[in-house]
C-alpha positions in Angstrom: -55.0 16.1 44.8 -54.6 20.0 46.1 -53.0 21.5 43.2 -49.5 23.4 43.5 -49.0 26.9 43.5 -46.2 28.9 41.3 -44.2 29.5 44.5 -43.9 26.0 45.3 -43.3 24.7 41.9 -40.3 27.3 41.8 -39.0 26.3 45.3 -39.2 22.7 44.0 -37.1 23.8 40.9 -34.9 25.5 42.8 -34.0 22.4 45.0 -33.6 20.3 42.0 -31.3 22.5 40.5 -29.1 22.9 43.8 -29.1 18.8 43.5 -28.7 17.9 40.2 -28.4 21.3 38.0 -24.8 21.6 38.0 -24.4 17.8 37.0 -26.7 18.4 34.1 -24.9 21.1 33.1 -21.5 19.5 33.1 -23.0 16.6 31.1 -24.4 19.0 28.8 -20.8 20.8 28.5 -19.3 17.1 27.9 -21.8 16.2 25.4 -21.4 19.2 23.6 -17.2 19.3 23.9 -17.7 15.7 22.7 -19.6 16.6 19.4 -17.5 19.8 18.4 -14.5 17.7 19.6 -15.2 14.7 17.2 -16.1 17.3 14.4 -12.3 19.1 15.1 -11.1 15.8 14.9 -12.6 14.5 11.6 -11.8 17.9 10.1 -8.3 17.4 10.8 -7.9 13.9 9.3 -9.4 15.0 6.4 -7.2 17.9 6.1 -3.7 15.1 6.8 -5.8 12.9 4.1 -5.9 16.0 1.5 -2.1 17.3 2.7 -1.0 13.7 2.0 -2.7 13.3 -1.3 -1.3 16.3 -2.4 2.0 15.3 -1.3 1.6 12.1 -3.5 0.0 13.8 -6.3 2.8 16.5 -6.8 5.3 13.5 -6.2 3.8 11.9 -9.5 3.8 15.0 -11.1 7.8 15.7 -10.6 8.4 12.1 -12.0 6.4 12.8 -15.2 8.7 16.1 -15.4 11.7 13.9 -14.9 12.4 15.6 -11.6 13.9 12.5 -10.2 15.3 14.2 -7.4 12.6 16.0 -6.0 10.3 13.0 -6.9 12.7 11.0 -4.6 12.7 13.6 -1.6 9.4 14.1 -1.4 8.4 10.3 -1.7 11.1 9.5 1.3 9.6 12.7 3.4 5.9 10.9 2.8 7.0 7.4 4.0 8.7 9.2 7.2 5.7 11.3 8.4 2.8 9.5 7.2 3.8 5.8 7.3 0.4 4.5 8.3 -1.2 6.3 5.2 -2.4 4.7 2.3 -0.4 6.5 0.2 2.8 5.5 1.6 3.2 2.0 0.1 2.6 3.7 -3.0 5.3 6.2 -2.4 7.5 3.4 -1.2 7.2 1.9 -4.7 7.8 4.9 -6.4 11.3 5.8 -4.8 12.1 1.8 -5.2 11.6 2.4 -9.2 14.2 5.3 -8.7 16.4 3.7 -6.4 16.6 0.6 -8.7 17.1 2.6 -11.8 20.1 4.3 -10.0 21.7 1.0 -9.9 20.7 1.2 -5.9 19.2 -2.5 -5.4 19.7 -2.7 -1.7 18.1 0.2 -1.4 15.2 -0.8 -3.8 14.7 -4.0 -2.0 14.1 -2.7 1.6 11.8 0.1 -0.1 9.6 -3.1 -1.8 9.7 -5.2 1.4 8.3 -2.1 3.1 5.7 -1.7 1.2 4.4 -5.5 0.9 4.3 -5.6 4.8 2.7 -2.3 5.2 0.1 -2.2 1.8 -3.5 -3.2 2.8 -4.7 -3.9 -0.5 -4.0 -7.5 -1.9 -2.8 -6.0 -5.5 -0.7 -3.5 -4.1 1.0 -6.0 -2.1 1.1 -8.5 -5.2 3.1 -5.8 -6.9 5.5 -5.2 -4.3 6.5 -8.7 -4.1 6.7 -9.3 -7.8 8.8 -6.5 -7.9 10.8 -7.2 -5.3 11.5 -10.6 -6.7 12.9 -8.9 -9.9 15.0 -7.1 -7.5 16.4 -10.2 -6.0 16.8 -11.8 -9.3 19.3 -8.8 -10.3 21.3 -9.6 -7.3 21.4 -13.2 -8.2 19.5 -14.4 -5.3 16.9 -16.7 -7.1 15.9 -19.0 -4.1 14.5 -15.4 -2.2 12.9 -14.6 -5.2 11.3 -17.5 -5.6 9.9 -17.3 -2.2 8.3 -14.0 -2.8 6.6 -15.5 -5.8 5.0 -18.3 -3.6 1.7 -18.3 -2.2 -1.8 -17.0 -3.3 -2.0 -14.0 -5.6 -4.6 -12.1 -7.3 -5.7 -13.9 -10.4 -5.0 -10.9 -12.5 -1.4 -10.9 -11.4 -0.9 -15.0 -12.2 0.6 -14.8 -15.2 2.9 -11.9 -14.2 4.2 -14.0 -11.3 4.4 -17.4 -13.7 7.0 -15.7 -16.0 9.0 -14.2 -13.4 9.0 -17.5 -11.8 10.2 -19.0 -15.4 12.8 -16.5 -15.5 14.1 -17.5 -11.6 13.8 -21.3 -12.5 15.8 -20.2 -16.0 18.4 -18.7 -13.8 18.8 -21.5 -11.7 19.2 -23.8 -14.3 16.1 -25.7 -13.9 14.6 -25.9 -17.5 12.0 -28.1 -17.0 10.5 -26.0 -14.1 11.0 -22.7 -16.1 9.4 -24.0 -19.1 6.2 -25.1 -17.0 5.9 -21.6 -15.5 6.2 -20.0 -18.9 3.6 -22.4 -20.2 1.3 -21.6 -17.4 1.9 -17.7 -18.4 0.8 -18.7 -21.5 -2.2 -20.6 -21.1 -3.0 -17.6 -18.7 -5.6 -15.6 -20.6 -4.7 -12.8 -18.6 -1.6 -12.6 -20.1 -1.7 -9.4 -22.5 -1.1 -10.3 -25.7 1.7 -8.3 -26.2 3.6 -10.3 -23.9 3.0 -13.6 -25.4 5.6 -13.0 -27.6 8.3 -12.4 -25.2 7.1 -15.4 -23.2 7.2 -17.6 -26.3 10.6 -16.1 -27.0 11.6 -17.0 -23.3 10.3 -21.3 -23.8 12.4 -21.1 -27.1 15.4 -19.9 -25.3 15.6 -22.5 -22.5 16.8 -24.8 -25.7 19.9 -23.0 -25.5 20.1 -22.7 -21.9 19.9 -26.6 -22.1 22.6 -27.3 -25.0 25.0 -24.7 -22.6 
């Protein structure tokens, strides 16, 4: 094979560049842009997460200081602006607690339902539904409360659910069902020791309910 001269190689390179060089360059530019853009987007997401995390931490600090109004305002803003964040259901739980303590049960109920619907973690969802059931009981909505307490829950929550279920049946006047629920809680090893005397007191009080 006859070797190519330097001029021939240069000529071939010029022809190749005219045909494919611009396309290749564009592809490289897009590739670099994609890498840089991806990094910028990842940095933006991390920055946004950090801001939401900081807002939530500040909200909790305000609650601990007793600055309830500031905490409620921050929680509302966090939920409105970052509803898809994992911190939003946590903020909704905190805001519901504030509203419940102020007697704003309808608002608390809405917050807790939102948290239950949007929480990704099963434990967080269980907390929201449990608190929602308690609010519903405070509003004398026993059947709605029992509906929240149905279905599977994490094992660590079963005793807490059983206690509130017992409260619901007791409020409804169903002594037998209430006693069964309370006893289920007592039989659960997960029930905290300091709550056992309270649950036993609830069982003892069922005799008064039946007699009334």
